[in-house]
C-alpha positions as CSV (number, residue, x, y, z in Angstrom):
1,X,145.7,145.8,45.5
2,X,144.0,142.5,45.2
3,X,142.8,140.5,48.2
4,X,145.4,137.8,48.0
5,X,148.2,140.4,48.1
6,X,146.5,142.0,51.1
7,X,146.3,138.7,52.9
8,X,149.9,137.7,52.2
9,X,151.4,141.1,53.2
10,X,149.3,141.2,56.3
11,X,150.3,137.6,57.2
12,X,154.0,138.5,56.7
13,X,153.5,141.4,59.1
14,X,151.9,139.1,61.6
15,X,154.9,136.7,61.3
16,X,157.3,139.5,62.1
17,X,155.9,139.7,65.7
18,X,156.9,136.0,66.2
19,X,160.4,136.6,64.7
20,X,161.0,139.6,67.0
21,X,159.9,137.6,70.0
22,X,162.2,134.7,69.0
23,X,165.1,137.1,68.6
24,X,164.4,138.5,72.1
25,X,164.4,135.0,73.6
26,X,167.6,134.1,71.8
27,X,169.3,137.2,73.0
28,X,168.3,136.5,76.6
29,X,169.5,132.9,76.2
30,X,172.9,134.0,74.8
31,X,173.3,136.4,77.7
32,X,172.6,133.8,80.3
33,X,175.0,131.3,78.5
34,X,177.8,134.0,78.6
35,X,177.1,134.7,82.3
36,X,177.3,130.9,83.0
37,X,180.6,130.6,81.1
38,X,182.2,133.6,82.7
39,X,181.1,132.8,86.3
40,X,184.0,132.0,88.6
41,X,182.3,128.9,90.0
42,X,180.2,127.0,87.5
43,X,177.3,125.3,89.3
44,X,179.1,122.0,90.2
45,X,179.9,121.1,86.7
46,X,176.4,121.9,85.4
47,X,175.6,122.6,81.8
48,X,174.8,126.0,80.4
49,X,171.1,126.9,80.2
50,X,169.3,125.3,77.3
51,X,167.4,127.4,74.7
52,X,164.2,125.6,75.7
53,X,164.3,127.3,79.0
54,X,163.8,130.7,77.3
55,X,161.7,129.8,74.3
56,X,158.8,127.3,74.2
57,X,159.0,126.0,70.6
58,X,155.6,124.3,70.6
59,X,153.7,127.2,72.3
60,X,155.4,129.9,70.2
61,X,154.7,127.9,67.0
62,X,151.0,127.9,67.8
63,X,151.2,131.6,68.7
64,X,153.0,132.3,65.4
65,X,150.2,130.7,63.4
66,X,147.6,132.7,65.3
67,X,149.6,136.0,64.7
68,X,149.9,135.2,61.0
69,X,146.1,134.7,60.7
70,X,145.4,137.8,62.8
71,X,147.8,139.8,60.7
72,X,146.1,138.7,57.5
73,X,142.6,139.2,58.8
74,X,143.1,142.6,60.3
75,X,145.0,143.8,57.2
76,X,142.1,142.7,55.0
77,X,139.6,144.4,57.3
78,X,141.5,147.7,57.4
79,X,142.0,147.6,53.6
80,X,138.3,146.9,53.1
81,X,137.4,149.8,55.3
82,X,139.8,152.1,53.4
83,X,142.1,152.5,56.4
84,X,145.2,151.0,54.8
85,X,146.4,151.6,51.3
86,X,149.6,150.2,49.9
87,X,152.0,147.4,50.9
88,X,153.9,149.2,53.7
89,X,150.6,150.2,55.5
90,X,149.2,146.7,55.1
91,X,152.4,145.2,56.5
92,X,152.4,147.5,59.4
93,X,148.7,146.7,60.2
94,X,149.5,143.0,60.0
95,X,152.5,143.4,62.3
96,X,150.4,145.4,64.8
97,X,147.3,143.1,64.7
98,X,147.9,141.5,68.1
99,X,148.3,145.0,69.7
100,X,145.2,146.3,67.8
101,X,143.1,143.4,69.1
102,X,144.4,143.9,72.7
103,X,143.5,147.6,72.5
104,X,140.0,146.7,71.2
105,X,139.6,144.3,74.2
106,X,140.0,147.3,76.5
107,X,137.3,149.4,74.9
108,X,134.0,150.2,76.4
109,X,132.2,148.2,73.7
110,X,134.2,145.1,74.7
111,X,133.3,145.6,78.3
112,X,129.7,145.6,77.3
113,X,130.0,142.6,75.1
114,X,132.3,140.3,77.1
115,X,132.0,142.0,80.5
116,X,134.6,143.8,82.6
117,X,137.3,141.3,83.5
118,X,138.8,143.8,86.0
119,X,135.6,144.0,88.0
120,X,136.0,142.6,91.5
121,X,134.1,139.4,92.0
122,X,132.3,139.6,95.3
123,X,131.9,136.1,96.8
124,X,128.5,135.4,98.1
125,X,128.6,133.6,101.4
126,X,125.9,131.1,102.0
127,X,125.3,132.3,105.5
128,X,124.6,135.8,104.4
129,X,121.2,137.1,105.2
130,X,119.4,139.7,103.2
131,X,119.3,143.2,104.7
132,X,116.5,143.9,107.0
133,X,113.7,145.6,105.1
134,X,112.1,148.7,106.4
135,X,113.3,152.2,107.3
136,X,116.2,152.6,109.7
137,X,114.3,155.2,111.8
138,X,110.8,156.4,112.5
139,X,111.0,159.6,110.5
140,X,111.5,157.7,107.3
141,X,108.5,155.5,108.1
142,X,106.0,158.4,108.0
143,X,104.5,158.8,104.6
144,X,104.9,162.2,103.0
145,X,101.7,164.2,102.3
146,X,100.9,164.3,98.7
147,X,100.0,167.6,97.2
148,X,96.8,167.8,95.1
149,X,96.4,169.8,91.9
150,X,97.1,173.5,92.2
151,X,94.3,175.6,93.3
152,X,92.6,172.8,95.2
153,X,94.1,173.9,98.5
């Protein structure tokens, strides 16, 4: 399979993620509209919920472009590494590209490269003083005798 086909099929897979999300938002919107229409007391003559309350057209359009690019890129990488052969596998890799990248974000290598985002941030107070230096008791203050080479005793 040539590179252009890989990119197109992977991009189509990436686009599917946006289509599925739009369908989920539309289903939720339709459900809320039906609930509004079937309610016994409509909210003081209010209008049914707008689709924009359930789907951000501008934000999801940007996300769709990013998912298409991610789908194409991950499909091309997987094909280059010999991990995906054929159209169906390339499409599946493109559709799962966002999930693949989220999973990579949670790997140990990502923690090393970008740091651990779940690590608790300990705020440093400005009034905090460094711990007192020195041993906590007298026994720890006494130095241990050092042993010489064997046979020198």
